[in-house]
N, C-alpha and C positions, 0 to 999 in steps of 0.2 A: 277393689281398690288395690293398686300395686303395693307390694310390701314396703318399698321405700317411702311411701307416703302415709303409712299406717303407724310408723314408729320412728323414733330417733335413736341412732346407734352412737354411743359414746364409749371411749375406752374406759374400762373398769366400771361401767355403769350397767344396770339392768335395763332391758327393753321395756318401755312403758307405752301404753296405748290410750291414755286419757285424751279428752277433747283438746286441752291446751297443747299437748304434745303433738297431736295430729296437725293442729293449726301451725305449730312451729315447723314441723316437717314439710308441710305444704309451702310455707313461706320460704324455707331454705331451698326447696326444689325450684320454686318460681324464680328466685334470685339467681340461682345457677344458670337456669335456662336463658334468662335475659342477659346475663353477663357473657355467655358463650356465643351469643348471636352478634355481638358488636366487635368489629375489627379495630385494631389499634389505630389504623389510619383514619377511621371515622371520628376519633376524638383527638387527633393531632399527635399521636404517639408513634414512635419508630418501632416497626415490627421486630427487627433484629433477625439474625440468622438461626439462632438456636431455639426459637419459640416453638414449643410443642402444645401449649395450652390453646384449645379452640377459643377464639374470642379474646376477651381481656383476662388478665390475671387478677386475683383477689386484691393484691396490693395496688394494682392500677385503679381498680374501682374505689378503693379506700382513698387513694390520692385525689381522684376526681371529685369524690364526695367530701373530702377533707374530714375524714373520720379515721380512727385508729385501725391499723391493719388487723391487729388481734381481735378487736371488737367486731369488725366486719366478718372475719373468719368465723367467729363464734355464731354470728347471725346466720351464716350459710350452713353451719353445722347443726342448726336447730336448737341451740342451747337456750336455757331459760334466762334471758337477760332483758332489762328494761330498754325500750326503744322509744325515744321521743318523736313527736310529729315533725320536729325540725330536722332530725337526722333522717327520718324516712323521706322527707321532702328532698333532701340533698341526694340520697341514694336514687330516688326516682329520676332526678335530673341527670345524675351521672350515667344511669343506664338508659337514658333517652326513652322513658316510658311515655306512651300516649295516654289519653284520658282514661280509657278502659283499663289498661294495665295499672295505671296509678290507683284507680279506685279499688282494683283487686288487691294491690299491695297493702293499702291501708286497712282493707277488710280483714285480710289474713293476720295483720299485726294487731287487730283490735283497737285501732287508733282512729281519731277524727282527723280528716284531711284539713290542714289549715287553709287550703285554697281549692276547694272541691270544684269550683266552676271555672277556674283559670287554667289555661293551657300550660303544659309543662314545657318551658322554652327549650328547644333543641336547635342545634346548628346542623342542618342537613349538608350533605356533600355539595349540593347546588350552592348553598350559601358560602361554604368554604371556597368553592371555585370562584364565586363572585368577589369575595374579599381578595383573593389572589390576583384576579384580573384587574382589579382597581389600582394595584400598585403602578407607579410610586405614590399614588394618593393614599395617605394613611387612612385606614378604615377599621372599624370593629363592630361587633354586635353586642349590645348591652340589653339587659332586661330593665324593667321599670325601677328596680332596686339599685341600679348602677353597677351590678356585677358585669364584668367583662367576660362574655361567654366565648368569644373567638376574635382573632385579629390577624391582620396581615403583617408582613415583615416591616413595612414602613412604620406602622403604628407601634410595633414592638419596641422601637427605639425613639419614638416621638417625644415623649415626656419623661420616660425613665426606661430602664431595662426590664420590661415586663417579664421576660423569660426567667429572670433571676429571682422573681418573687414567688412565694407560695401561692397556690391557687386561691386560697381563702383571702389573700390580701389584694387580689386583682379586682378591686372595687373602686370606682372613680371617687366616691365620697370619701372613703378611707384615705386614698392616695392624696386627694386635694388638701386634707386636713392633717395628715400625719407623715407623709413621705417627703423628705427634704429635697430629693432630686426632682420629684414631680412639681413641688411647689416652686422651686427655683426656675422652672421652665415657663411658669405662668407669668406673662407680662404684667397683668393687672391682678395680682393675687388677692387683695382685699375684695375687689369687685366680683371676681370669679367665685370666691368662697361664699360671699353673701348670696349671690344668685343661686349657687348650687344648694345651699341650705334651704332657700325658699322653694326651689323646685322639688327638693326631697320632701319637704313638708306637704306640698300639694299632692305629690304622688302617694305619700303614705296614708292619706285620708281614706283611701279605699282598702287599706291593708292593716289597720290598727291592731287587729287581734292576731295577726299571723306571726308565729314564732320567729321566722327568719328575719322579718322586718324589725321586730322588737329587739332581737339580738344585735342587729346592725346599729340601731339607735343607741342601745346601751353601750356598745363599744365606742361609738363616736363620742358620746358624752363622757365616757371615762378616760379617753385618750386625748381629747382636745378641748382646752378651755375656750378657744376661739369658737369652736362649734357650739358649745354650751351657750355662749353669749348670743350668737346669731339665732339659735333655736328658740331662745326665750322671746325673740321679737315677733314670732308668729307671722312672719312675712310669707306670702305665696306669690309666685310668678309662673307664667306659662312657658313651655319650651318654644323656642323660635330660632330660626337660622340667623347667624350674625357673623361678622368678620372678627378675627382676633389675631393677636401676635403671640407666637410661641418662641422662646429662646432655647433652641436645641443646643446642647453642649458640644455636639460634634460638627454641625454644619452651619450654625449661626441662626440669625433671626429669620423666622418664617411668618409670612403674612398669608393667612388661610381663611377660608370660609368654613364655618361650623354648620354642617347640614345633617338633619335628622330625617331618616326614611323609616316610617312606621311599618312594621311587618305584620301586624294584626289589625287591619282596618276595621274588622267587625267589632272590635272592642271599643271603638270610638276614637276620636282624634287625640293624639298625644298621650296614648296609653300603651302598655304592653312592651314587648321587645322592639328594638329599633336598630337600624344600621346607621352608625355615626361615621361620617367621612369629613376629611379636611382638604378639599381641593384648593390649589394655589390661587391666590389673587393676581399674582404677577409672574413674569417669566423668570425673574431671579429666584423666587421661591420655588418654582417648578424645578429649576436646575439643582437647587439644594435638596429638594425631596428626592430627586433621582440619585444624588450622591448618598443620601441617608439610606435609601433602600439597598444600594449596592453594598454599603458597609454592613448592613444587617444580614444580607444574604451571604456575604463572605464569612461572617462569624458563624452563621447557622451551618454552612457547609463544613467549616473547620471543626465544629463540635459534633458533627454527625458520625 
């Protein structure tokens, strides 16, 4: 076994070779190897001219996984820290691990995978290209928990400025119940929120024991009295395409079709990750969406 996998080296500390230490060293090496294989462009980050690190930087992985930079650094250093299944799940998603890699990660960490049979949703370059080509039609990729995994320029400004939000807040459930700008854009706010709570309850039935789902539910209940009231109704509805009005602050009223395209048909209808798009119902809306995309692209170019 290579020396680097048989011990953990820390400043001012003696080298140890017990089984837990070997496991942590293997975990650290595995995380580094996965981090170094992913390019910034694959996760929507700008490479920059002075980048020397192969793949992603540690702070970028921490940002993508919404964990502390110091905590993630310690994890890659093989330090003896407690790691929850929820955090491991977030790291696996950030590093775009497939099922085999994900299983290996949880085994090295000595933790139970909260979703052992579910795919780790990733946004491939092909999906990124598809989102881009759909413009000016707003489109995004969401998982069944309503996390927004990727989006195009038109969607970035459709309901609020998504780019300005922390990654952990880019969740449609949270935004519908807690974000004032998002809520102001919804033409039928009470009806939309009621339908979303019912859809979320239906989706959560298959994920009741998963830490990430429980954490989202707890946050919704703690931050929104409206959600708590709707959640107590125990209503469930299915996902379906429909027309809706969106009051965009920059280009005005938009009449669009809400369309879901499920990306994992093997999991059954209306489950798993999906591509959500908002094609225009009329020519006036199409023109306004074109102006919205132009504004978003201009701002993106200015900040690059």
